[in-house]
N, C-alpha and C positions, 0 to 999 in steps of 0.2 A: 395389620401386619401378620404373616403366617407364623406359627410358632416353631422354634427350631426342633429338628427332629434327631432323636439320638437313638442309637441301636446299642443295646447292652449284650455282650457275648461273655457268658460265665458259666462254668459247669456246676457251681453251687447255687442252689435254688434260693436259699437264704440272701445270698450276696445280690443276685438278680432282683429280688423282691425290693430289699433295702434301697438299692441304687435306684430303682423304678420309681418308689414312692419319693425319695428326696428329689430327684429331677422333676418330678410330676409338679410337686408342690412349689418347685422354683420356676414353673412356668414352661419347662420342656414337654415336648410330645415324645413319648419313648415306646420302644417295642423291645424284647428280649430274645435271646437264641441260647441255646445250651452248650453248643460246640461251633467249631469253625466251619464245618461243612452247611449247617443250618443258617450259620450268619452270612456266609457267602451267598447263598441262595436268596436270602432276604435281601441283601443288598442289591442284587440284580433287579429286584423288583420294587424296593421300598423307597427308594429316593431319599436316604438319610444324609444329613448334614455332617453328623460326627458318629464316630464308632469308638465305644469303650470296649476294649478286648482284654480277657484274662490271658496270662502268658502261657500257663499250662491247661490244656484242654483235650478231652478225648477225641478220636477220629481224624482231627487236623490241629496240630499244635499252633500256637500263635505266629510264630515265625513263618511256617508255610503258608498260614492264612495270609500273613502280611504281605508276603512276596506275591502272591496271586492277586491281591487287591491293588498292590501298588502298580502292577502291570496293567489291570484293567481299568482301575479307577484311579489314577494318578492325582486327580484334583480333590479326592476326599481327604478328610482329616481322621486320623486314626491316633487313639490315645492307649498305651498299654498299661495293664494293670498285674502286679505280681506280688506274692508274699515272698517269693524265692529268688528274687532277681539280684544281680549284682550290676555295678557300674558297666562292666563290659557287655552285659547283656543288653542294659538300657541303650548303650552306644551302638550296639549291633541293630537293635529294633530301629534305633532313629536313621541309621545308615539306610536301613531298607525302605523306609518310608514313614515311620511313626513321628507324630508330631511332639509326643511328650510321653513320660513314663511316671507312674505314681506306683509307690510301694504300699503294699499292704501291711499293716492296717492303716487307713487313712481317715483323716477328718472330713466331715461334711464339707467344710468350708474349702479344703484342699481340692475335691473333686470339682466344686462349682467355680473356683478360682481358675482352675485349668481350662475349663470349659468356656469361661469369659474371656481368657487369654486367646483362645483357638477362635472365638467369635470374632474378636478384635482384629485378629490376623486375617480372617477371611474378608472383614470388612474393608482393611487397608489394601488387600489385593484386588478386590474389586473397584475401590476408588482409583488405584494406580492404573488399573486396566482402562477405566472410564476417562481418566486424565490423559493417558497416552494417546486414546481415540480421538479425545477432543484436540490434542496437540497436533496429531496426525492430519485432521481436518484443516485446522488453522494454517499447518506448513502447506497444505495442498492449496489452499484458498490465497495465501499471502506468499507464495515463493513460486519461482519459475525457473527451471534449471539450477543454476548456482546463484541466483537472485533471491534475496530474502527480504520482505518488507514488513511494514507494521501497520499501513494504513489502508483505507478502503479504496482510495484513489488509485494505489499502486495495483491493489487487486483487479481494479477495472482495466489497468494498463496490461495486466498480464492477460485478462480475457481478450483483450484487442490482439495482443501478441499472438496467442494461440489462433485467433481467427485468421490470420493473415499468413502464418508460418508456411501453410501449405500452398499458397497460391503465388503465381508469378506476376507480381506487381511491384509497383515502387511505392515505398513507405518514407513517410516524413517522421522523424523523432526529434521532437523539441524539448527544450530543457536547458536549465543554467549550467555552466562549465562544471564538470564533477559530479553530476547527478546521475550518470551511469548510462549515457546515451549508447555508447558502444557496447556495454554490456546487453542491452536489450536488443541491439543489432545482432549480437551472437547468439542471444536465446532464439531470435527468429530464425536464424541461420540453423541452429543445432536442432530445433524442433520440428523441422520442416523436412519435406523429401529431398532438399538439397544439401543436407548435412554431409552426405559423401564428397560433394564438390568443395571447391576452395571457398574460404572466407577470407577476402581482402579488404584490409582497413588502410584507408588513406587519410591524412590530416592535409586537406587543402591549403590551409594556412601555414603549414610547415615547408611547403614546396615553392621554390622562387618562381615568380610569374612567368619568366621566359622558359621554364621548363615544364610548366602545368600541361600544356597541350600535348607535348610528346611523351610525359609521364602517363597521361591518362588515356590517349587515344594510340599511342605507339608512333613509329615513323618507318619510312622506307630508306633503304640504302641509298645515300648520296642526297638526303634531304637536307642536310646541312653539312658543314666542314667535317666534322667528327663522326658523321653517320657512315660508318664502314660497313653496317650490315643492317639488315631488317630487324627491327625490335618490337614485340608485341606490348600494347600498353596495359594498364591495369583492367580495363573493361575486357580485354581479351583473357587475361590471367583469371578473371572471375568467372569466365563462361561455365555455365551449368553450376554455378555456386552463387555467392552473394558479395556484392560490392558495396562496403560501407564507406561513404564520402564524409568526413567530419568537416565540420566549419565550411560547408559548402557556400555560404554567403562570402566567403573571402575570394572567390573566383572572379576575376574580371568579367564585366558584362558581356565582352565579345565570346568568351568561353561559355558563359552560361547559355547563350544562344545555342552553340554547338552542343552542349550537353542536353538542352531541352529536345534536340533532335534525336539525340540517342534514345532519350526515354520514351519519346513518342513514336518512333520509326523503328527503333531497335537496330540502327544502323550506326556503324562508325567510319570514319575516314582518316586512315593514318596521316601523320603530317608527311607531306611530299607524295601522297598517294593520288591517284586520279579516280579510282573506283570506292565503292562501299561495301563493308563487311556486314553481314547480317549477324546480330547478336541476340538470338531468340531465346535462349536458354538461361538468362541470367536475372537475378533480382537485385535491385538497387535499393540501398537504404541510405539516408543521409540526415545531416543534421541542420539543415536550413533550406529554404526555398521548396515550398510544398509541390511536388509533382504530381502524384495522383491521389494518394490517401495518406493521412496522417495519424500518429498514434499520440 
């Protein structure tokens, strides 16, 4: 593991020498600078992990130095040192970007402890970034739209959803009641090119059998007693979008035959009508009866 690199900036040669000797013995790799201008130049080329900087220096005082460094190197850790500082000065330095503030004269353990705390902070930051990246990858793998899962089986379902979302095809979604079949249908719709079109969801088991045909295919005026005008069915409503037929197995067999023709030929015949209407821009999803492809 590479040694932690520390830049020591102080206008007193004895202080620079003392700190460099102490930190080298503790296992740090150190370099020194006598003022802020030299320190800024060394930071630009040195790749230091931490910077120990005296508050009062010639050419460039610590506050000016800290402002310049915070703008250019916000990721670096700066620790201020001074024999003249006050609480107000320390707070100002930390507002600008300093990590900590050490008052002179200080003990050896005080400097080392401050550096160890700074190292631990950097380690936690790196671990946090790593965990966030890992979480992001997990979310991408185990989520789709507003659906979040925790199993590899569902991740495979999401892969299949992605593969069919941009295709004009009929999709079968199977699963027990309450497992989210409609959520999958909505995800297919919202992730594909038909998202701007309508998403029409129909529970086939909730519509009375005598109304199913007219609800799905629509009817013409005069088709039955109360048919005072033409009414489009749900297939027409879902044109250029997606039609989700839930509990499709509840449809009577006679209507399933008519539905199969819609899926195969993409044509509908309204109740009471004599011709067919082409429905070429719609995608159907269902919860039963595999028409073309299943998820």
